[in-house]
C-alpha positions in Angstrom: 137.7 76.1 94.7 138.5 76.1 98.1 135.8 76.5 100.9 137.2 77.9 104.5 133.7 78.5 105.3 135.1 81.3 107.3 131.7 83.8 106.7 129.0 82.1 108.3 126.3 83.4 106.3 123.0 84.9 107.6 119.6 83.7 107.1 116.9 85.4 105.3 112.9 84.9 105.3 110.4 85.4 102.5 107.5 87.2 104.0 104.2 87.3 101.4 101.6 89.7 101.0 98.8 88.1 103.1 101.5 88.0 106.3 101.1 91.4 106.0 98.2 92.9 105.8 97.4 94.2 109.5 99.6 95.4 112.8 99.1 92.3 114.5 100.2 90.0 111.2 103.5 92.2 111.5 104.1 92.3 115.1 104.0 88.4 114.8 106.4 88.7 111.5 108.8 90.6 113.7 108.4 88.4 117.4 109.0 84.9 115.1 112.2 86.6 112.7 113.8 87.8 116.3 113.3 84.2 117.8 114.7 82.3 114.8 118.0 84.5 114.6 116.9 85.7 111.3 119.6 88.4 109.9 117.0 89.8 106.7 113.6 89.8 105.9 111.7 90.1 102.9 108.7 92.2 102.5 106.9 91.6 99.3 104.8 95.4 99.2 103.7 94.7 95.4 102.1 91.3 95.1 99.9 91.4 91.6 101.2 95.2 90.6 99.0 96.8 93.8 100.0 98.4 96.9 101.0 97.4 100.5 102.5 100.5 100.4 101.4 104.2 99.9 101.6 105.1 96.3 100.2 106.5 93.2 101.2 104.4 90.7 99.3 101.6 91.8 95.9 100.4 93.0 95.9 99.4 96.7 96.3 95.5 97.3 93.2 93.2 98.0 94.6 92.2 100.8 94.1 95.5 102.9 90.5 95.6 102.3 89.6 94.7 105.6 92.0 97.2 107.1 91.7 101.2 107.5 92.5 103.2 104.2 95.4 104.7 105.9 97.1 101.7 107.4 100.6 101.5 105.8 101.9 98.2 105.9 105.6 99.2 104.3 106.0 102.1 106.6 104.5 100.3 109.9 107.0 97.5 108.9 109.7 99.5 108.9 109.2 101.2 111.8 108.6 98.5 114.4 111.8 97.2 112.6 114.0 99.5 113.3 115.2 99.0 116.2 115.9 94.7 115.8 118.6 94.8 114.0 117.0 93.2 110.6 117.3 93.9 107.6 114.8 94.7 105.3 114.3 94.6 101.8 111.4 95.4 100.0 110.1 92.7 97.8 108.1 93.6 94.5 106.9 91.9 92.2 107.4 92.6 88.1 105.7 91.2 85.2 103.9 88.8 87.1 100.9 90.7 88.0 97.2 89.5 88.6 96.0 85.5 88.7 94.4 83.5 85.6 91.1 83.6 86.7 89.1 86.8 87.5 90.1 90.7 87.2 91.0 93.3 89.4 88.1 95.2 91.3 90.3 98.8 90.4 89.9 100.4 87.4 93.6 101.6 87.6 95.3 97.7 87.6 97.3 97.9 85.0 95.8 94.9 83.4 92.5 97.3 83.2 94.9 100.3 82.0 97.0 98.6 79.6 95.8 95.4 78.7 97.9 96.6 75.6 100.7 95.6 78.5 100.3 91.7 78.3 102.4 89.0 76.5 101.7 87.1 74.0 102.4 83.2 73.4 103.9 81.8 70.3 100.5 81.0 69.0 99.6 84.9 69.0 97.2 84.4 72.0 97.6 87.2 74.8 97.4 85.4 77.7 94.5 87.2 79.3 92.7 84.7 77.5 94.4 82.1 79.7 92.3 80.3 82.7 95.2 78.2 83.7 98.5 76.4 81.9 100.4 73.1 83.7 103.5 75.2 83.1 105.8 74.5 86.0 104.9 78.1 88.4 102.9 80.1 86.6 100.8 81.3 88.2 98.7 84.0 86.4 99.7 86.6 83.5 102.8 88.6 82.8 103.3 92.0 81.2 105.5 91.5 78.4 109.0 92.2 79.5 110.1 93.3 76.5 108.0 96.5 76.0 109.2 99.9 76.8 106.3 100.8 78.9 106.7 98.0 81.0 110.2 99.2 82.0 109.6 102.1 82.9 105.8 101.0 84.6 108.3 98.7 87.3 111.3 101.6 87.1 108.9 104.2 88.2 107.6 101.8 90.9 110.9 101.3 92.2 111.7 105.1 92.4 108.2 105.8 94.2 109.3 102.9 97.0 112.9 104.0 97.4 112.5 107.5 97.9 109.3 107.5 99.9 110.4 105.1 102.2 113.7 104.7 103.9 114.7 101.6 102.5 118.8 99.7 102.0 117.3 97.2 99.4 115.0 96.1 96.8 114.3 92.7 95.4 112.7 91.9 92.2 110.9 88.5 92.3 109.6 87.4 88.4 112.1 89.2 86.7 112.0 86.7 83.8 109.5 85.3 80.7 107.2 83.2 82.3 108.4 80.8 80.0 110.4 80.5 76.3 106.8 80.1 74.4 106.0 84.0 76.1 107.0 87.1 74.7 105.3 87.7 71.5 103.7 90.7 72.2 103.0 91.9 67.8 105.0 95.4 69.1 108.6 93.2 70.3 108.1 91.2 67.0 108.6 94.6 65.4 111.4 95.5 67.4 112.8 92.1 66.7 112.4 92.6 62.7 114.7 96.2 63.3 117.3 94.6 65.6 117.5 91.3 63.7 118.0 93.1 60.3 120.7 95.2 62.1 122.4 92.1 63.6 122.8 90.2 60.4 123.9 93.5 58.0 126.9 93.3 60.6 127.9 89.4 60.5 126.7 89.3 64.1 124.7 85.7 64.8 121.3 86.6 66.2 117.9 84.6 67.5 114.7 85.8 69.0 115.9 84.0 72.0 118.7 86.4 72.6 116.6 89.1 71.4 114.6 88.5 74.3 117.3 88.3 76.5 118.7 91.5 75.8 115.2 93.1 76.5 115.2 91.6 79.7 118.5 92.9 80.8 117.1 96.5 79.9 114.5 95.8 82.2 117.0 94.8 85.0 119.1 97.1 84.6 116.7 100.2 84.7 115.6 98.4 87.6 119.2 98.6 88.6 119.1 102.3 88.0 116.2 103.6 88.9 116.8 102.0 93.0 120.5 103.0 93.1 119.7 106.9 92.8 118.1 106.8 95.7 120.6 104.6 97.2 119.6 101.3 97.6 121.3 98.3 97.0 119.4 95.8 94.4 118.4 91.7 94.5 116.8 89.7 91.8 114.9 86.7 92.3 117.0 84.1 90.1 116.7 80.4 88.8 118.8 77.3 90.0 120.0 75.3 87.3 121.1 77.6 85.0 121.3 76.1 81.5 118.3 75.0 81.5 116.1 76.7 83.4 116.9 80.1 83.9 119.0 80.8 80.4 116.8 79.0 78.2 113.6 78.3 79.7 113.3 82.3 80.9 115.7 83.9 79.7 117.5 84.9 82.6 121.0 85.4 81.6 120.9 86.6 85.4 124.9 85.3 85.4 125.7 87.7 83.0 124.1 90.3 85.2 126.1 89.7 87.9 129.5 89.4 86.0 128.2 93.4 84.6 128.0 94.5 88.2 124.2 94.3 88.8 121.9 93.7 90.7 123.8 93.8 93.8 122.6 90.1 94.9 121.4 87.4 93.3 118.9 85.6 95.6 119.1 81.6 93.8 115.8 79.6 94.4 117.6 76.5 94.9 114.1 74.2 96.4 115.1 71.4 95.1 113.9 69.0 99.0 117.2 66.6 97.9 120.3 68.0 99.1 122.6 66.9 96.5 120.3 68.5 93.8 120.6 71.3 95.7 124.7 71.4 96.3 125.2 70.2 92.2 123.2 73.8 91.5 124.8 75.7 94.5 128.7 74.0 92.8 127.9 75.0 89.3 126.6 78.5 90.5 130.1 78.9 92.2 132.2 77.8 89.6 129.9 80.5 87.3 131.3 83.1 89.3 134.2 82.0 90.5 132.1 82.0 94.5 129.4 83.0 95.8 129.4 86.7 97.9 126.8 88.2 96.2 124.8 85.2 95.7 122.4 84.2 98.3 120.8 80.5 98.3 117.6 80.4 98.5 116.1 77.1 100.1 112.5 75.6 99.8 111.7 75.3 103.6 108.1 74.6 102.5 109.2 71.3 101.2 110.9 70.4 104.3 107.9 70.8 107.4 107.8 67.8 108.3 111.7 66.3 107.6 113.4 69.5 109.3 116.8 67.4 109.0 117.0 67.4 105.5 117.4 71.2 105.8 119.6 70.7 108.5 121.9 69.3 106.3 121.4 71.7 103.4 122.1 74.7 105.9 125.8 72.9 107.4 126.4 72.1 104.1 125.9 75.2 102.0 127.7 76.9 104.8 130.7 76.1 103.5 130.4 77.6 99.9 130.5 81.2 102.0 127.6 82.5 100.6 125.9 85.9 101.2 122.8 84.7 102.9 121.0 82.0 103.1 117.5 82.4 102.6 114.0 80.6 103.1 110.4 80.2 101.8 108.8 81.0 103.7 107.7 82.8 106.8 104.2 81.1 106.7 106.1 77.6 106.7 108.4 78.4 109.2 105.1 79.6 111.6 103.4 76.9 111.5 106.5 74.0 111.3 107.7 74.4 115.4 110.2 71.7 113.7 111.4 74.1 111.8 111.3 77.0 114.3 113.5 74.9 117.0 116.5 73.9 113.6 116.7 77.3 112.7 117.1 78.6 116.4 119.7 76.3 117.0 121.4 77.4 114.3 121.3 81.3 113.7 120.2 82.5 116.8 123.0 83.8 119.2 
């Protein structure tokens, strides 16, 4: 495809919850974002099925334990960013609800109130029984994305945020299976028997992977609907290397979602610290979608804090594809690296 590079993508930055748990930190985020020319920030207000906003559905996040009970990080952030011209995407983790060690202190937390929603592995073992795993990018316990109750739970969270705050976009992360060896909840297996029987009677192909992709698609569709009812756009964080990492390993058919009209934007996590690898994965996505107007390219700035020239080359080369945005993970890396800050100032500020 011919890339003219006429439209220069903006700069987005993911900001994790630990950088939002005080007014001072939120002011620091604002200062740095303006300094480097950020056009969008993704503020993580639901990290582990707990809230950094005023919620009736989720317990208050434990990262706020040292703050006053009436402090509302999301409300305060929206207030002080209102005049900056920087767009705010409200970042909500779904499915991933806690780490492998310890338990939430609040009995209302979904792990304690609905342990029956935790996903199982292919051996019939609940993730609650896991102390650790060596699976890449699997940091803790997931609810099963195949359960209607889980869909309804996170859709209600999305609706609560979008109805209570004036937000233009909700950003959903972990909208995937932890890995293809999970999703074997007993209730889901029963549903699969019914589904496969119907499919077989219709002479259609069927398998458990396809069924789980269907269930995840239903969750994605419901999240998009819950957001759009309140006039909020949606963006989903998704895997790159589509066939292997997204579609096969995490059962995340996000290219199909984009083709079907939801979400509004996909933020592709291309975190390799190798320019060639990133460009190849972006070219693959460009071929699938015939353009990147609804795609944002997420780069792993945390891997290049001491090698800003690599990130500079990536950004320069990616601009020719005209993605909607170039998005960096994360604020903390930029804060801690003067080299990254200087690079971003040159490339995005002014």
